[in-house]
N, C-alpha and C positions, 0 to 999 in steps of 0.2 A: 047571579054567578053560581055556576056548578062547582062545588068544592071537591067532592070525592071523585076519584077516577072512574071512568065508565067500564063497561064489560070489555071492550078491546084493550084498554090500558091494563086491566087486571089480567088479561091473557098474556099480554107482553110481560108483566111482572112474573108470572109463572115460568115463562121461557127463559127470562134472564136469571131467575133464581135457580133454575135447573142448570143453566150454563155455568154460573158461578159456583154452584155446588160441585161441579165437575172439574172446573179449571181454576177456581179461585178459593179453594178450602184453605184451612190453616196451614197445611203443609206447603201449599203453593206460595202462601204469603211469606213464609220463612225462607223457602227456596229463593224467592225473588230478592229478599233482603240480602242474600248472600251473594247475589249475581252482580256483575258489573254494570249492566244496563238497569237493572231494578224491575224490569217487566219483560213478560214473554211476548215477543213480536208475533208468533203464531197466534196466541190468544188474542192479542189486540186485533189482528187482521180479521179473525173470525167474529169478534164482537162488532167491529166496525163494518165490515162488508157483508157478512152472512146474515147477521142480526139487524144490521142497519142502525145500530145504536148511536152512531156519531151525528147523523143528520136527520133525526127524527122529525124536527119541525122545520126543516128546509123544503120549499115547495117541490112538488114532484117534477116539475118542469126543469129543475136544476139538479135533478138526480136524488133528491131526498125522499122522505117517506110521506111528506105532506101532512104529518100529524100535527099535534099542538105541544105546548110546553108541559101539559099534564103527562104526557108520555115521557118526556125528558126527566120529569120529576120522579117518576117510577123507577127509571133506571138509576138515578142518583140514589134514591132510597135503598135500592138493592145492593148497589156498589158500597154504600155505607155499612150495610150489614156484613159485607164480605171482608172489607179492608184490604182487598187484593190491590196491588200497585199496578195501575194502568193509566196511560196518558189521556183518559177520557174527559176528565173535568176541564183540563186546558183546551182540549180540542172541541168537544161537543157543547160546552157551556160557555166558555170565555171567547174562543175564536169564533165559532159559529154565531153566538150572540152579538159579537161586535160586527160581523158581516151583515147579519140581518138588520141591524140598526143603521146601516149605511145604504148607499144606492150606487148604481153605475155598473158598467161592463166589466170592470176589474172585480168587483164584488161578485158578480154572477160567475165569473170564471173561477174564482177562488173557492166558492161554494161547491161548484161542480167538481173541482179537484178534491175536496175533502170527502164528497160523497161517493166518489168512483174509486177511491183507493185508500189503503191504510196509512194515509199521511198523518202526521202529528202537528198540531199548531197550538198556539196560545196567544194571549193578549197581555201586553206589557203597558200598564196604565199608571201604576203607583210610581210617583217620581221621587227619586233621590235628588236629582238636580234637573231643572226644566229642560225638555227636549225642544230643540229648534230644528226647523226644516228649511233648507235652501235649495232652490232649483238648480239642477246641474244637467245641462243638455236636455235629453227627453225624460230624465227621471229626476230624483230628489237625493239629497244627502242629509242624514240626520246626526245632530250632536246632542248629547245628554246622557243621563243614567236613569234607568228604571230599577226598582227593587221589588222584592217579594213576588217575582214572576213565577207562577205556577208552571212547573215543567219547562222552565225557561232555559235550562241547561242542555235540553235534548230535543226541543221541538224543531221540526224541519221548517216551519214557517212561523215567524213572529209578526203579529199585528201590533203596531206601535202608535200610541196617540202623541199627537203634537198640538197642543190646544184642542180645538174641537175636530181636527182632522185625523183621519186614520190612515196609516201607512203600512204597507206589506213589506217585510224584510225577510229575504231567504236566510236560512240558518247558516249557510256558508258565505254570506255576503262579506266582502272586504270592509274592514272598519268595525265589525261586530265582534265584541268580546263578551263571553258569558262565564260568570263565576258562580259555581254552585254554593249555596248557603247551607250551613248545618242547622237543620230544624229538629225540633223535638220529636216530631213525627217522622220516622224513617220512611214511611210510605208515601209522603207527600214531598216531592222535590221542589224546592224553591231555589231562585237564582237571582242574581244581580245582573242586568244587561247593561253593557256599556257601549254606546254608540259614539264613535269617533269618525265622522264623515261616512257613515255606513250607507251604502247604496240602498234606495228604497224606491217603492212605486206608490203613488198616491191612489187610495181607494175612494176616499171622499169624506164628507162629514158624517159624523155618527152621533147618535144620542147616547151619550155616555151614562146618563142618569138611568135610562132604560136598561143599559147593559149591566150596570152594577146591581140593579134590583133583580135582574135575571140571575146574576151570579150569587147573590145572598140567598135568594129562594131556593136554588138548587143545592147550595151548601146547607140550608136549613133541613131539606129533605134528606141529604146525606147524613146529617147529624141525627135526624129522627130514626133513620134506619139503624145507625150505630147504636143508639140508646136501646133500641128494640132488641138488637142482637146481644147486647150486654146483659139485659134483663133475662133473655132466654138462657144465656150461660149460667147466670146465677140461679135461676129456677131448676135448671137441669142438674147443676151440681148440688144444690140443696136436696134434691130428691134422691140422689145417689150416695151422698156422704153420710156415712152411719157414725153416730157417737152415742154412747151409753145405750147401744142396742137399738137405736131407732134413727131414721133420717133426720138430718138437722132441719129439714123443712117442716118437721112437726113442732119445732121450738117457736114460741111466741115471738122472741126477738127477731128470728130470721123471717117469720111471716110478716112482721111489720115492715121490715126492711124491703122485702120484696114488693109488698103492697104500695109503699111509698114510691118505689122505683116505678111501678106500673102507672101511678098517677102522673109522674113526671113524663113518662113515655107518651102517654095519651095527650097530654098538653102540648108536647113537642110536635106530634103528628098533626093535631088540630091546627097549629100555628103554621107549620110548613105547608099544609094543604091549602090553607087560605092564601098564603103567598104564592103558591104555584098557580092557583086559579086566578089570582089577580094578574099575574104576569101573562098567563095564557089569554085572558080576555082583554088585556090592556086597560084595566080598571083604573079609575082616576085615583084611588087609594093604594096604588101598588107600592109607592114608598112607605106608607104607613104599615101596610102588611109586611113588606120586606124587614123593616126595622123591628117590628114586633116579633117575626119569626126568628131574627138573629138573636134577640135577646132571650126568647123563651128556649129555643132549641139549643143554644150555646150553654146556657145554664143547665138545662135538663141533661144534656149528654155529659157535661163535666161532672154533674152530681151522681148520675147513674153509674158512670164509668168508675168513680172512686168507690161507690157502695159495692160495686161487683168485686173489687179487690178485697173489700172487707169480708164479704160473704164467702169468698174462696179461702180466706185465711192465708196461711203461709205459702201455699202454692200460687196464690194470686200475685205474689211479689217476684215470682221467678221469670227469667227471660223465656223459658220453654212455654209458659202458659200465655195465651192471647190477651188476657185481661189488661196487661200493661200497654198493649198496642191501642186499645180503646182509650185508655187514660191519655196516651200521647196524641192520638188523633183529636180527642176532645179539646185538649189544651191549645193545640195549633189552630183548629178550626174556629175556636171561639174568638180569635183576634185577627183572622186572616183578612177580613174585608172591613176592619174597623174595631176599635175597642169598645167594650160594652157601654161606656158613658157617651161615646159618639153616637151609637145606635139609639141610646135613650134620648139624647138631644134631638136627634132626627124625628123620633116618634113624637116627642112633645111639640116640635115645631109643626109637624103634619097635623097634629090635633089643635093647633092654634093656642098652645099654652105657653 
């Protein structure tokens, strides 16, 4: 298995980092927090259509780039560094992943739709109450409730699971109600989706285990990027902040903090790259890699984000400084696709323990 991104993926990283440096800096993040939508449609359109970041691993015949999940992982890492609010995770990771795990003409049509326009989509699979599907004429009607749906309140297309079947529900479908959830991370919109006889189209059977592993791996890459960005903030501030006539970076306590943070960041990046490589190659140990990445990256990002606040001192506790955004993102991401003890049990099960 090839773990590290190749030259083409690293070139993509440079392009995405430059793009986000221009349109997803700290000022843009705070501007989006104050906005009604929460993200800039023009920036989303450019990221999705001009850079092709939404359908990177979709086959070229369906309008995608024909790349691999490694390229998806690179974008996830860079978006984690930026903290900018864009509906990329729900669309490019969850929705595209669910469609790639299914088969059939409806699947191909929906993938082409996502590849050729700045549409937004997401996957609703975590159940609050079981979703049932009943045939209604040429289509279907769904009843039930999904929770913790990423970008569920704004996505134009929702892919909903009912057992092993995957259904497509338009955002304006009759019988669909979406209730935004108040999350600790203001840059990650979550929602409860209520289906009361909602009109739906059957996509087909989907391997949800594969979809979940993809989501966890992408989230791990995002956490790795966020931890690296938090470390960069700390090192930069420690070099600039003067106390007692010298930079605080020269103090042994600060040196030790930053060194420990760097160890956590490297561990997170190693784990996330292993998971990304396992997903890209369809490796037999993909669930093991995903569980290990979830544990390692979740713990690393949470710890590094907290240490970043400590390095910055008083200013790190203020709303104006982005340190708290990393704390919030780390706390939300650490439990988004399962509690740590659940990932630990999955890992032990995969190891046969």
